[in-house]
Structure formats: structure tokens, C-alpha cells
N, C-alpha and C positions, 0 to 999 in steps of 0.2 A: 123641247124645246121647241118654240113657236115657230110655223112654216112662214116664212118671208117669201114676197114677189116684187119684181119690178113693174114699173108700171107702162112699158114700153122698152124695146130694144135698145135705146140711146140711153136711160137714165142711169145716173151712177149711185144713186140710194133706192136701198129697199125696204120694205114696210111690212107687217104682218097683214092677214084677213084685213081685220077690224078698221083698219087705215082707208082700205080700198072700198069697204061697205060704206062709211062715213062718208066718202069722198061722193061715193055714186048717190046718196042718200040729200047729199049738198046740192049736187047738179040738178037731181030733179025736184027740188024744192024751189031753184030759182028758175024754173017753169022748163027747162030741157028735161026733154022725156027718153030716156037713157035705160034701155032694160039690161046692158050688160059692159064690162070692160075689158077688152082685151090686156092679160097680163103675160110675164114671164115670169117661170118659178126659179127663186135663188136657189143656186146650191153653196154650202158652205167650201171655202177653202180650207183646207185641214193641212198642216206642216210645210207652210209657206213660207218665204223670207220677208214676210212685209204684214202688216198689219193696220188698222184702222183705228187712230184715234181719236176716240170720240170728245174728247177736250177739246180739241183742235178741228177738229171735222174736217181731220186730213190723212192719207195714208202715211206710213211709214215703214223704214226699214228694220228689223229685228236687230237691237242690239244697237241703235245707230238714236241719237236724238232722245231718249230716254234716260232716266237716272242723273247723274250729274248734271248733264245738258239740260234737262229740260225743269223750270220751279215747281210746275205741276205734278211731277212723279208721287205717285202712293202706291207703294209695294201692295198687292192684295193681302198678303199674309203680315203687313205691317212693318218687315225687317227688310226684304231685299227679292227681286224677281220680277213676274207681271206685273204692271201695272193696272190699277182698278179700270183706267181709261183705253188700256188697252183691247180691240176688240176684232170679233172674225170679219173676214173678207169675204166677199160672196161671188158667184160667177152667174152669168147667164144658162138655166137649163130650157125645158119645155115651156113653149106657149101653150097657154090657157084663158080661159075666159071665166071670168067671175059675172054671176047672172043675179041679178036683183033679189032673189032669194035668198042671195048669200051662198048657193053651192058652186066649186069651184069644177070646171068642166075640160078636162084635156082634149087639146085641139087635133086633130087628125090631118096629117099633110094632103095634100090634093095627089091627084095621078104625078103631074108635073114636076112636083117637088123629090116626090119620090124617085125618079128616072136618075 
């Protein structure tokens, strides 16, 4: 599974590393000189009572809103169960930095944050 990242602590959507590499290239192409982007690792939430609906672009609660209530419901196995649009949710993890060469470096907290 591809590792995902948030672009800042206020972001609700996470993306793979290539998305941010492309974003960095695009910003530099527009005349801005940026060597790195601060990111936050995305950690998959498992066993939760909620999910992300990729069709509607909104979170939902497991067992509510899908099936009979949603006309876009398409079970993964073609019969019943989890919908093809039901995706995992992610929470924010450690702060990292994406460098212009495509490498990711974990940020180390400064001494004040460690206290």
C-alpha cells in the first residue's frame, strides 16, 4: 500500500508522495524557489466505526447511509457488504519534510517540544 501524507496539520485530505513531488515541481516552475515541503505522515485508522466515501467525498458511519439508502452503493463482491466507494480514513502522524530530490526526512522535535 502506498504511504500517504497530509500537506499541513489542518488538511483533511492525504495524498501519496508523487502528488507532493508534482506540487513542488509545479511551484518551482511558476518561479518560486522551494527546496522542501513540510508534510505529516498519514496513519490508516483501522477497525473504526467510520469510513470515507470516495463517491460523495464525505465521511460516513459504518452501517448507515449505504445499501438501500444510497443509490450509488456497489458492493465489492457484487452481492452485499462493503461498498467500492468505502475507503479508509487516516489520522495525522509524525512531521516529515519532502526534499526537492524526492526524499522524505523525519523531523526531530526541538528541545522545547521534548520537555
